Structure formats: structure tokens, C-alpha cells
C-alpha positions in Angstrom: -14.0 -3.9 10.2 -12.4 -6.8 12.0 -10.0 -9.1 10.3 -11.6 -12.3 8.6 -10.0 -15.3 10.5 -11.7 -17.9 8.0 -9.3 -17.1 5.2 -5.4 -17.0 5.0 -3.8 -13.8 6.1 -3.4 -11.2 3.4 0.2 -10.7 4.6 2.3 -13.4 6.4 6.0 -13.1 7.2 7.5 -16.4 8.3 11.0 -15.6 9.5 11.2 -12.9 6.9 14.5 -10.9 6.8 16.6 -9.0 4.2 20.4 -8.6 4.0 21.9 -6.5 1.4 25.3 -7.9 0.2 28.4 -6.0 1.1 31.0 -5.6 1.6 30.1 -5.4 4.5 26.7 -7.0 4.3 23.9 -4.8 5.7 20.8 -6.5 7.6 18.1 -4.1 6.7 15.4 -6.2 8.3 15.9 -9.0 10.9 14.0 -12.1 10.6 10.4 -11.5 11.8 7.0 -12.9 12.0 3.7 -10.9 11.1 0.3 -11.8 10.0 -2.1 -9.2 8.6 -5.7 -10.7 8.2 -8.3 -9.8 5.5 -9.8 -6.4 6.5 -7.3 -5.3 9.0 -5.9 -1.7 9.1 -2.4 -1.9 10.4 0.1 1.2 10.7 3.8 0.8 10.7 6.0 3.4 12.5 9.8 4.0 13.1 12.3 6.5 12.7 14.1 7.2 9.3 16.6 4.4 8.5 14.8 2.0 10.6 13.7 -0.5 8.0 10.3 0.8 7.0 11.1 1.1 3.4 12.5 -2.4 3.3 9.4 -3.8 5.0 7.3 -1.9 2.2 9.4 -3.3 -0.5 9.1 -6.8 0.7 5.4 -6.5 1.4 4.9 -4.9 -2.0 6.8 -7.7 -3.8 9.4 -5.1 -5.0 12.1 -6.9 -3.2 12.5 -10.6 -2.2 13.5 -11.5 1.3 16.9 -13.2 1.7 15.7 -15.4 4.5 12.3 -16.8 5.4 9.0 -16.9 3.5 6.5 -14.2 2.5 2.8 -15.5 1.7 0.5 -13.1 0.0 -3.1 -14.3 0.2 -1.7 -17.6 1.0 0.5 -17.7 -2.0 4.3 -18.5 -1.3 5.7 -15.6 -3.2 9.2 -17.1 -3.0 8.3 -19.9 -5.2 7.2 -17.7 -8.1 9.1 -16.6 -11.2 9.9 -12.8 -11.6 7.1 -12.6 -14.2 4.5 -14.3 -12.0 5.5 -12.2 -8.9 5.2 -9.0 -11.1 1.7 -10.2 -12.3 0.7 -11.0 -8.6 1.8 -7.5 -7.4 -0.2 -5.8 -10.2 -3.4 -7.8 -9.4 -3.4 -7.9 -5.6 -1.5 -4.8 -4.2 -2.2 -1.1 -4.6 0.2 1.5 -3.8 -0.2 5.0 -2.5 2.9 7.2 -2.2 3.6 10.5 -0.6 4.4 12.1 -3.8 1.5 11.0 -5.8 3.6 9.9 -8.9 1.1 11.1 -11.5 1.9 11.8 -15.0 1.4 15.5 -15.4 0.3 15.6 -19.1 -2.3 12.8 -18.6 -5.8 13.4 -17.3 -6.9 12.0 -13.9 -8.7 9.2 -15.7 -5.8 8.4 -17.9 -3.5 8.3 -14.9 -5.9 5.7 -13.3 -6.3 3.8 -16.5 -2.4 3.4 -16.8 -2.5 1.0 -13.6 -4.7 -1.6 -15.6 -2.0 -1.8 -18.3 0.4 -3.7 -16.0 -2.3 -6.1 -14.5 -3.5 -7.7 -17.7 -6.9 -6.2 -17.4 -9.0 -6.3 -20.5 -8.8 -3.2 -22.5 -12.5 -3.0 -23.0 -14.0 -1.3 -19.9 -10.7 0.2 -18.6 -12.0 3.8 -18.9 -15.3 3.0 -17.1 -13.5 1.2 -14.3 -11.3 4.1 -13.9 -14.2 6.6 -13.8 -15.7 4.4 -11.3 -12.7 4.4 -9.1 -12.4 8.2 -9.3 -16.1 8.5 -8.3 -15.3 6.2 -5.3 -12.6 8.6 -4.0 -15.0 11.8 -4.7 -13.4 12.9 -7.9 -16.3 12.1 -10.3 -16.4 15.6 -11.3 -12.5 16.0 -12.1 -11.9 12.9 -14.2 -10.8 14.8 -17.2 -8.5 17.4 -15.3 -4.7 17.4 -15.5 -2.8 16.7 -12.2 -1.4 20.3 -12.8 -5.0 21.6 -12.3 -5.7 19.6 -9.2 -5.0 20.3 -5.6 -2.6 18.3 -3.5 -5.5 16.5 -1.9 -7.1 15.9 -5.3 -3.9 14.5 -6.7 -3.6 12.1 -3.7 -7.2 10.9 -4.4 -6.3 10.3 -7.9 -3.3 8.2 -6.7 -5.8 6.3 -4.4 -8.2 5.6 -7.2 -5.4 4.3 -9.3 -4.3 2.0 -6.5 -7.9 0.7 -6.1 -8.8 0.3 -9.8 -7.5 -3.2 -10.0 -9.5 -4.2 -6.8 -6.5 -5.3 -4.8 -6.3 -7.5 -1.8 -4.0 -5.1 0.0 -3.5 -1.3 -0.1 0.0 -0.2 0.9 0.4 3.5 1.8 3.7 5.2 2.4 3.4 8.4 4.2 0.1 9.1 2.3 -0.4 12.5 4.1 3.2 13.6 4.2 2.9 16.3 1.5 -0.6 17.7 2.7 -1.7 20.3 5.0 -3.6 19.3 8.2 -7.2 19.7 6.9 -6.3 18.0 3.6 -4.6 15.2 5.4 -7.6 14.6 7.7 -9.9 14.2 4.5 -7.5 11.7 3.0 -7.5 9.8 6.4 -11.2 9.8 6.4 -11.2 8.2 2.9 -8.9 5.5 4.2 -11.3 4.9 7.2 -14.1 4.5 4.6 -12.1 2.1 2.5 -11.4 0.0 5.7 -15.0 0.1 6.6 -15.9 -1.3 3.0 -13.4 -4.3 3.9 -10.1 -3.2 2.4 -6.9 -4.5 4.0 -4.7 -1.4 4.8 -1.1 -1.0 5.8 0.0 2.7 6.3 3.6 3.7 6.9 3.9 6.9 8.7 6.1 9.1 11.0 3.1 10.8 12.4 1.6 9.3 15.7 -1.8 10.8 15.0 -1.8 8.9 11.6 -0.6 5.8 13.4 -3.4 5.9 15.8 -6.0 5.5 13.0 -5.2 1.9 12.6 -6.4 -1.1 14.6 -2.9 -1.9 15.7 0.6 -0.6 15.2 3.8 -2.3 14.3 7.0 -0.6 15.2 10.3 -1.1 13.3 13.6 0.2 14.8 17.2 -0.7 13.5 15.8 -3.6 11.4 13.8 -5.1 14.3 10.0 -5.4 14.1 8.5 -5.1 17.4 5.5 -7.0 18.9 2.4 -5.5 17.6 0.6 -3.3 19.9 -3.0 -2.0 20.0 -3.3 1.4 18.5 -5.0 4.0 20.8 
């Protein structure tokens, strides 16, 4: 799906950079410009230590930049209080990580429901929404299973359902296939393709060039420098 140019970008960096205080100070991300429109699928590549995690933390409102401005859905996040920024993150951003981060003694549906505790969703209807999210990722038949009874691919699908349940503007994926075998990884990438086709804005951070090629365009980060965006092939 093409980006929607009639609305503000979902992600917009205006001179965004981050320097960790020293001594000595460490510039983790140099001041950069980036715009990701609604409905885009962007992949982010770079070697270990290049600044990808810093990029993820800023885009995900886990860290604030030390220079520049980050706009999420047109909202200047730098003007928000910590509480408002946390609320915005819970409502507008879904996270998918390499290691799933599921609670082992909670069922799939309970793991998904936990995501709604932090975004002020009404208690009524949480379970139904969680079950619908699991259905969306192909796990409607495993809603009551514990993560210890699920395969790696199924656990990642639960994690994706958890990220989707709040109906976010942005899905941030950090090495989502890193712990999966080739066949299972392909099934997860096909699911991400489907979500993108449905209009979801995706940012996928990866070391894998084949995963990077799934996006509409790729951004490269090296030594804290974000490159010009290039068309993914």
C-alpha cells in the first residue's frame, strides 16, 4: 500500500539526534531528517552498534532526542509531559521484538490483554478484542494456550497480536524473525506483508538483507549517521 500524502507523516524527524552524556559524551545518533507516511513499509539496516537501537528507542518514545523534534502523527512529542508521552506510546505504537517478551504463565489471550492495561482501554471488551487480534494473526485456535506450549512462530504471532490490539498508528519491529527458522520466518514476514496491505505503517529493523528487501524503502544507519533513503529491491 502506498503512503497517504493527505495526512501528516506517522513518523517525522526534524533534525533529530541523541547524545548520551559523558564523560566523554557519546553521539549515538547524528541529527537527521526522516519522514514515514501513513501506510508505508520501511526497513532499517546497519551493523551492530550503528545506532539502530537508538533510532528504535526514539521512534518508539522510549527515549527523547537531545536535539531536534520528533513528530508522531503530527504531534510534537517534545512538548509532552512524561505521562502524556507514555499514554501516546500506548495508544499509537505497537512493538514486536526478537525475543517475544511473553509472560510464560499467562495464556496467549491474557498476554495480549495485558497490552491494554497500559493504554487506558476500557476493561469491558478487552478479552474480546484480544481474541480478535489473535484471530487476525491466525491463532484463533490457540487463544488459551500458554507460551510454553507454543512454537516460536506462534509465540511471535502472539507478540504481534499484542502489538496490534490497541490499533496503533505504527508497528515497530526489532529483528522480528531473528529467533526463527527460515520457514517460520517467512510465515511471519507474510503476515507483516498482509498487515501492510491492510494499511498498517511498518518499520522493521533487521540485519537480514532479504528481510530488508520486503519494505518499500530502506534506511541505512552507520556510525550514528542515517543515510539517504533508498528504494528497496
